[in-house]
C-alpha positions, 0 to 999 in steps of 0.5 A: 055783763061785767060792770064797764064790759060791752060786748059788740052784740050789746053795743050794736043793739043799744046804739038803736036806742035813744041816748036817753036809755043807754044801759050803762053804755058809756055815751061815748059809744052812742054816736056810731053804728060801727065800732072805731077801730084802733091800730097799735103797734108794740116796742118791746115784745118781752113779758111785760110788752106782750101783757100791754098789748092784752091790756089794750085789746081788754081795754077795746072790749070794754069801750066796745070799740076794736083793738088791731095789732098792726106791727111790733118791734124788738131788740131781738127779731126772734122775739119780735116773730114770736109776738108777731105770731101770737097777735097775728102780725104777718112777719114783714111788720115784725121789726128786729134789731136795734133800729126796729122801732122805725119800722113802727113809726112808719106803720100805719099805727095810731098808737105805739106801745113802747116797753123796751128797756128804759134807756131806750125810752127817749129815743123811741118817745121822740120818734113817735111824737115826731110820727104823730102817734099816741103813746102808752109807755112803761115806766120809767122813761130814762135813766139819767138827767139828759134822757128826763129832759129830753122826755120833758121836751118830746111832751111838750111837743106832744101837747102841741100835736094834741096827742094823747100820752098815757104811762105805765104808773098804773096807780095813778089809773087806780080809782081807789088812788085817785078818790083819795088823792082827790080827797086828802091832797086836792080837798084837803080832808086830812089837813096839812101834809107833815111826812111821809115814807115810800118803799119798795123793799123786796126779795132778790130780783133778776140774775142769780150769778154772774152774767159775764156779757160779751156783746151788746145783746148780752146787756139787753137780754139782762137789762134789769141787772145794768145801770145804764139800761134800767137806771138801777132798781130805785128808778126801775121799780121804785119809781112807782112809789116816788111817783105817789109821793111827787103826786100827794106832795103836789111837785117833784122834790127839791133836794135828796140825800141818801145812801145805798150799797151792794152786799148780796147781788151777783150780777150786773153793776146796781146796788142792792139798796137806797135809803133816801131822804127827799125833801119836799120844801115847806119842812116836808120830807118822805123817806124813800127806801128800797132793797132787793135782798132775800130774806129781809123784812119787805114792804111795798107802799106808801104812807103819808101823815097828815094833821088830822091822820094818815093815808097810804094813798088809796084808803080814803076814797070819799072826796066831795067831788069825783074826778072821774068821768061819769061815762068813764068805764072801770077796769077790772084792774089799773092795768087795763085802766090805764088802756081805757083811759087812753082810748077814752081820751082819744074818743072823746077828743080830750087832753091827756098827757102824763108825760110830765108826771112820769118823767118828774118821777124817773127824775126824783128816782134818779135824783135819789140815785145821784145822791146814794152813788155820790154821798152829797146833797143833790138838788132838782134844779142841778139835773133838771133846771140850770145847766150852769148850777152844777154842769157835771150832774146836768150832764151826767149820762149813763153809758153805753147810750141808746145811740151806741146800740144803734152805732154799734159803739157799746162799750160792756160795763164792769160787772160787779163794780158800783159807785164808791161815794166818799173818799178814802181815809188812811 
């Protein structure tokens, strides 16, 4: 039997033993002869959504509980039906269209997995919290400042309701990252943080020719190419690394300055590259860079420079005190660990709400994107905290909105047109 994994036969056998002789079984499983059944539902039946379901099913096996898919939803009805067939969900529980998520909220699901395009996350999350559902949600969780603030407000409501919320920022569930963070950022093993850099520089991604969208569904089907649906790749992809910067700095950045541009991308309305200086205060600056251009130098990762050394965020797993519960099983990947942690928290009745951390990472990425789009220094307070400081940025809303898709009022963005900072001279 693999470490942390428990078959049902082993589960039933060990429950007959005394609690002091658990044979490696998580203590949480010893109390009951029958494994609990978790009913889950999925919103967003693309590859990442179906992958999340598989990860949740695997997490159930590790914890010795049954995970059952009871409903699925997707903008495209045919994709919902395909996912339903894959996971044994009857057609009447496969919901399609821009309001498909509402069917999931009315289902018997206790946990909702969210993997629709980021534009829709605030609407879906608000509905899940209102319905009293636990949530796993993919990153990022918004595309603009109002969306980020909606997420923070819904997250506070989730806490009041005692809901468990886990985000798809999987590095926070990787044990090497957790142990390194404890040693370096919490216990101060390397002394004071001086500076750092975070990067997601990779090759070309997504559409290889013009999309020429005509209908709303054309945008949804190619959402990774559009600012308003993905947030641009600094938000959709690089959010992972920015999240680690926030985590190791202990808070989001105070401000950002940056630049970017479009040189090679043939589709959509996004930049190809960004370079952003995040000011975290107290003299600490983190350089963020991301690029999606073929044939260039690539690096995905982090590096933080401290008084007595440096770390990638995962290469110093030597804390004096581990933050990981002794009875928490370790999964074979952080993607599965996310769901182990979610189910574990529910089973133990322990609070776990990652809404703020993933939203702050999303908002920091939005901060950097806005600085690059405008060519200005943009402050955290301007987009998150103070509506009077800069109303234009505080209320900046990318369009079309999620509500436009529900109401049928989508205006198709012009392909190839991107923000141009500064002013013309001459």
